[in-house]
C-alpha positions as CSV (number, residue, x, y, z in Angstrom):
1,M,20.6,20.7,-6.5
2,G,20.1,22.8,-9.7
3,A,18.3,26.1,-9.7
4,P,14.6,26.2,-10.5
5,F,13.7,26.5,-14.2
6,Q,13.6,30.2,-15.3
7,S,11.4,29.6,-18.4
8,I,9.5,27.0,-20.3
9,D,12.2,27.0,-22.9
10,E,14.8,26.3,-20.3
11,A,12.7,23.4,-18.9
12,A,12.4,22.0,-22.4
13,R,16.2,22.2,-23.0
14,E,17.0,20.7,-19.6
15,L,14.6,17.8,-20.1
16,A,16.0,17.2,-23.6
17,R,19.5,17.2,-22.1
18,A,18.3,14.5,-19.7
19,G,17.2,12.4,-22.6
20,Y,13.5,13.3,-22.7
21,L,12.2,15.3,-25.7
22,P,9.0,17.1,-24.4
23,S,6.2,18.7,-26.2
24,R,5.5,22.3,-25.4
25,E,2.6,21.3,-23.2
26,I,4.8,18.9,-21.2
27,A,7.6,21.5,-20.8
28,T,5.0,24.1,-19.6
29,A,3.5,21.7,-17.0
30,I,7.0,20.8,-15.7
31,F,8.0,24.4,-15.5
32,L,4.9,25.4,-13.6
33,A,5.2,22.4,-11.2
34,D,8.8,23.4,-10.5
35,R,8.1,27.0,-9.9
36,L,4.8,26.7,-8.1
37,E,6.1,23.7,-6.1
38,K,2.9,21.8,-6.7
39,P,2.5,18.1,-7.4
40,V,1.8,17.2,-11.0
41,L,-0.5,14.3,-11.9
42,V,0.5,12.8,-15.3
43,E,-2.1,10.7,-16.9
44,G,-2.1,8.8,-20.2
45,P,-1.8,5.4,-21.8
46,A,0.8,2.9,-20.6
47,G,4.1,3.3,-22.3
48,V,4.0,7.0,-23.3
49,G,7.0,7.9,-21.1
50,K,5.3,9.1,-17.9
51,T,7.8,7.4,-15.6
52,D,10.7,8.5,-17.8
53,L,9.5,12.1,-17.5
54,A,9.9,11.9,-13.7
55,R,13.4,10.5,-14.2
56,A,14.3,13.4,-16.6
57,F,12.7,16.0,-14.3
58,A,14.8,14.8,-11.4
59,E,18.0,14.7,-13.5
60,A,17.4,18.1,-15.0
61,R,16.9,19.6,-11.5
62,E,19.7,17.5,-10.0
63,L,17.3,16.0,-7.5
64,P,17.5,12.5,-6.0
65,L,14.6,10.4,-7.3
66,V,12.6,8.5,-4.7
67,R,10.1,6.1,-6.3
68,L,7.0,4.6,-4.8
69,Q,5.5,1.9,-7.0
70,C,1.8,1.5,-6.3
71,Y,-0.2,-1.7,-6.4
72,E,-3.4,-3.1,-5.2
73,G,-3.3,-3.7,-1.5
74,L,-0.5,-1.1,-0.8
75,D,-1.1,0.4,2.6
76,E,0.4,3.2,4.7
77,A,2.9,1.0,6.5
78,K,4.4,-0.3,3.3
79,A,4.8,3.2,1.9
80,L,6.0,4.8,5.1
81,Y,8.3,2.6,7.2
82,E,8.8,-0.8,8.8
83,W,10.7,-1.9,11.9
84,E,13.8,-4.1,11.3
85,Y,12.6,-7.0,13.5
86,A,15.6,-9.2,12.8
87,K,17.9,-6.4,14.1
88,Q,15.7,-5.8,17.1
89,L,15.8,-9.5,17.9
90,L,19.6,-9.6,17.6
91,Y,19.8,-6.7,20.0
92,T,17.5,-8.4,22.4
93,Q,19.7,-11.5,22.3
94,L,22.9,-9.4,22.8
95,L,21.3,-7.5,25.7
96,R,19.6,-10.4,27.4
97,D,21.9,-10.2,30.5
98,K,20.9,-6.5,30.9
99,I,17.3,-7.4,30.4
100,G,17.7,-10.0,33.1
101,E,19.0,-7.4,35.5
102,T,16.1,-5.1,34.6
103,L,13.6,-7.9,35.5
104,A,15.4,-9.1,38.6
105,G,13.3,-8.7,41.7
106,A,10.0,-8.0,39.9
107,G,7.3,-9.1,42.2
108,S,4.7,-9.9,39.5
109,L,4.2,-10.4,35.8
110,G,2.6,-6.9,35.6
111,E,5.6,-5.3,37.3
112,A,8.0,-7.1,34.9
113,A,5.9,-5.9,31.9
114,E,6.0,-2.4,33.2
115,R,9.8,-2.4,33.5
116,I,10.1,-3.8,30.0
117,A,7.7,-1.1,28.7
118,K,10.0,1.6,30.0
119,S,12.7,0.2,27.7
120,D,10.6,0.5,24.5
121,A,12.5,3.6,23.4
122,V,15.6,1.4,23.2
123,F,14.1,-1.0,20.7
124,F,11.7,1.4,18.9
125,S,14.2,4.1,17.9
126,E,15.5,5.4,14.6
127,R,18.3,2.8,14.6
128,F,15.7,0.1,13.9
129,L,13.5,2.2,11.6
130,L,13.6,1.2,7.9
131,P,12.2,4.2,5.9
132,R,10.0,3.4,2.9
133,P,9.7,5.9,0.0
134,I,7.3,8.5,1.5
135,L,9.3,8.7,4.8
136,K,12.5,8.9,2.8
137,A,11.2,11.8,0.9
138,V,9.9,13.6,4.0
139,T,13.1,13.1,6.1
140,S,15.6,13.8,3.3
141,D,18.3,16.3,4.2
142,V,18.1,17.6,0.6
143,P,15.2,18.3,-1.7
144,V,14.1,15.2,-3.7
145,L,11.6,14.3,-6.4
146,L,9.0,11.8,-5.1
147,L,7.6,9.7,-7.9
148,V,4.3,8.0,-7.0
149,D,4.0,5.6,-9.9
150,E,0.7,4.2,-11.1
151,I,-1.4,5.7,-8.2
152,D,-4.5,4.4,-10.0
153,K,-3.5,0.9,-9.0
154,A,-3.6,1.7,-5.3
155,D,-6.9,1.5,-3.3
156,P,-8.9,4.7,-2.7
157,E,-8.0,4.5,1.1
158,F,-4.3,4.8,0.2
159,E,-5.1,7.7,-2.1
160,A,-6.8,9.5,0.8
161,F,-3.8,8.9,3.0
162,L,-1.5,10.2,0.3
163,L,-3.6,13.4,0.0
164,E,-3.0,14.1,3.7
165,V,0.8,13.7,3.2
166,L,0.8,16.0,0.2
167,Q,-1.0,18.7,2.2
168,D,1.4,18.9,5.1
169,F,4.5,16.8,4.2
170,A,4.4,15.4,7.7
171,V,4.4,11.8,8.8
172,T,3.8,10.4,12.2
173,V,5.5,7.3,13.6
174,P,3.6,6.4,16.8
175,E,6.7,5.3,18.7
176,L,8.8,8.3,17.6
177,G,6.5,11.2,16.9
178,T,6.0,13.4,13.9
179,F,8.5,13.9,11.1
180,R,8.1,17.1,9.1
181,A,9.9,17.7,5.8
182,K,12.9,20.0,6.0
183,H,12.4,20.5,2.2
184,A,9.0,20.0,0.6
185,P,9.6,17.3,-2.0
186,H,8.7,17.8,-5.6
187,V,6.0,15.3,-6.4
188,L,5.0,13.6,-9.7
189,L,2.2,11.1,-9.8
190,T,1.4,8.9,-12.8
191,S,-1.8,7.2,-13.7
192,N,-2.8,4.8,-16.5
193,A,-6.5,5.5,-15.7
194,A,-7.2,2.0,-14.4
195,R,-9.7,3.7,-12.1
196,E,-11.0,7.2,-11.6
197,L,-9.0,9.3,-9.1
198,S,-10.7,11.5,-6.5
199,D,-11.5,15.1,-7.3
200,A,-9.7,16.1,-4.1
201,L,-6.4,14.6,-5.4
202,K,-6.9,16.2,-8.8
203,R,-7.5,19.6,-7.2
204,R,-4.3,19.3,-5.3
205,C,-2.3,18.7,-8.4
206,L,-1.5,20.3,-11.7
207,H,-2.8,18.0,-14.4
208,L,-1.0,16.8,-17.5
209,Y,-2.3,14.3,-20.0
210,V,0.5,12.6,-22.1
211,D,-0.7,10.9,-25.2
212,Y,1.3,9.1,-27.9
213,P,3.5,11.6,-29.6
214,D,2.7,13.1,-33.0
215,R,4.7,11.8,-36.0
216,E,7.2,14.6,-35.9
217,R,8.0,14.2,-32.2
218,E,8.2,10.5,-32.3
219,L,10.7,10.7,-35.2
220,R,12.8,13.0,-33.1
221,I,12.7,10.6,-30.2
222,L,13.7,7.6,-32.4
223,R,16.5,9.5,-34.1
224,S,17.8,10.9,-30.8
225,R,18.1,7.3,-29.4
226,L,19.2,5.7,-32.6
227,P,21.8,7.9,-34.4
228,G,22.1,5.3,-37.2
229,L,18.5,5.7,-38.2
230,S,18.0,7.7,-41.4
231,E,15.3,10.3,-41.5
232,A,13.5,8.5,-44.4
233,F,13.5,5.1,-42.7
234,G,12.5,6.7,-39.4
235,K,9.6,8.4,-41.1
236,A,8.4,5.0,-42.5
237,I,8.7,3.4,-39.1
238,V,6.8,6.2,-37.4
239,E,4.1,6.1,-40.1
240,A,3.6,2.4,-39.7
241,V,3.5,2.5,-35.9
242,G,1.0,5.4,-36.0
243,R,-1.3,3.4,-38.4
244,I,-1.0,0.3,-36.1
245,R,-2.0,2.4,-33.1
246,A,-5.1,3.6,-35.0
247,L,-6.4,0.0,-35.2
248,D,-8.8,-1.5,-32.7
249,L,-6.1,-3.3,-30.5
250,K,-6.1,-4.6,-27.0
251,K,-2.7,-2.9,-26.3
252,A,-1.3,-0.3,-28.8
253,P,2.5,-0.2,-29.1
254,S,4.2,2.2,-26.8
255,I,7.1,4.5,-27.5
256,A,9.4,2.0,-25.9
257,E,8.1,-0.8,-28.2
258,S,8.5,1.4,-31.3
259,L,12.1,2.0,-30.2
260,D,12.7,-1.7,-29.7
261,W,11.2,-2.4,-33.1
262,A,13.4,0.3,-34.8
263,K,16.5,-1.2,-33.1
264,A,15.7,-4.7,-34.3
265,L,15.1,-3.5,-37.9
266,L,18.4,-1.7,-37.9
267,L,20.1,-4.8,-36.5
268,L,18.6,-6.9,-39.2
269,G,20.1,-4.5,-41.8
270,A,16.8,-3.1,-43.0
271,D,16.5,0.3,-44.6
272,S,12.8,0.0,-45.7
273,L,9.7,-1.7,-44.4
274,D,9.4,-4.9,-46.3
275,P,6.0,-6.5,-45.5
276,K,7.5,-9.9,-44.7
277,L,10.1,-8.4,-42.4
278,V,7.3,-6.4,-40.7
279,A,5.2,-9.5,-40.3
280,D,8.2,-11.4,-38.8
281,T,9.0,-8.7,-36.2
282,L,5.5,-7.8,-35.1
283,S,6.0,-9.5,-31.7
284,L,8.4,-6.7,-30.8
285,L,5.5,-4.2,-31.2
286,L,2.5,-6.2,-30.0
287,K,2.1,-8.3,-26.9
288,H,-1.2,-10.0,-27.7
289,E,-1.7,-12.6,-30.4
290,Q,-5.1,-11.2,-31.3
291,D,-3.4,-7.8,-32.0
292,V,-0.8,-9.5,-34.1
293,A,-3.5,-11.2,-36.2
294,R,-5.4,-7.9,-36.6
295,V,-2.3,-6.1,-37.8
296,R,-1.4,-8.9,-40.2
297,E,-4.7,-8.4,-41.9
298,A,-4.0,-4.7,-42.4
299,L,-0.3,-5.1,-43.3
300,P,-0.5,-4.4,-47.0
301,E,-2.2,-1.0,-46.4
302,I,0.2,-0.2,-43.6
303,A,3.3,-1.1,-45.6
304,L,2.0,0.9,-48.6
305,A,1.4,4.0,-46.5
306,A,4.8,3.8,-44.9
307,S,6.5,3.5,-48.3
308,R,4.9,6.8,-49.5
309,V,6.1,9.1,-46.6
């Protein structure tokens, strides 16, 4: 495990070394989350790099990344652990002779059940326990970064449970007892604001809102990932994407989609934004036909603005 960040500048450098180019605000939030050992809640539109920030944070601090992907209907059991029933059944079959000896001479069904109950510890032990992300993070022998991805998709009941975990970093398995973290995990939660999160969870966390990057930072991101992209062509792409995002769209293009578009344009041998080429490749940027139609209408103005940067 790497040492904690000693400054905001160091946090920015290490995140950049891990392939994530942060704004000053992002680097500051990550530095404070690291040094204060507080969870950080990262909110913002889909596709602005929230999950990638967790990956880079973990890599920069040399921490294993444990990811919990949230979804509607996620409950405690699916996030904590489950029993390997197939393995338990196999052991039952292998030990059936011994089970027979245990039951031999039982005078009643109740007595037989009582004898079996005394053997619960054999079948409900850690050898049959399958840890899910939260239990993995709590029981890890080394510090980890726990990513709770898209917490806004989970139900409020699960959010309340998660808040309890974040307070104590302890998890109870009824058959085995309570597991307490040897090392409090670093925690990063992401949200696309599909629903409003509780004030209690927000109070527990540092808050960071990540929006689409400004033109300068997005150009740096594109050129860091695509060394063959010239500054002039990169500026034109960034300008066009920025103007497309400003339109009234169902789903604005993310950073990942602008990267895909830039890669495709380079693959096609382009060095400028020809309106026809832009029209032919819009499906790389936009995922809804109504958005494609809306951008096609504005294409002359977009291409003209991009040619002037």
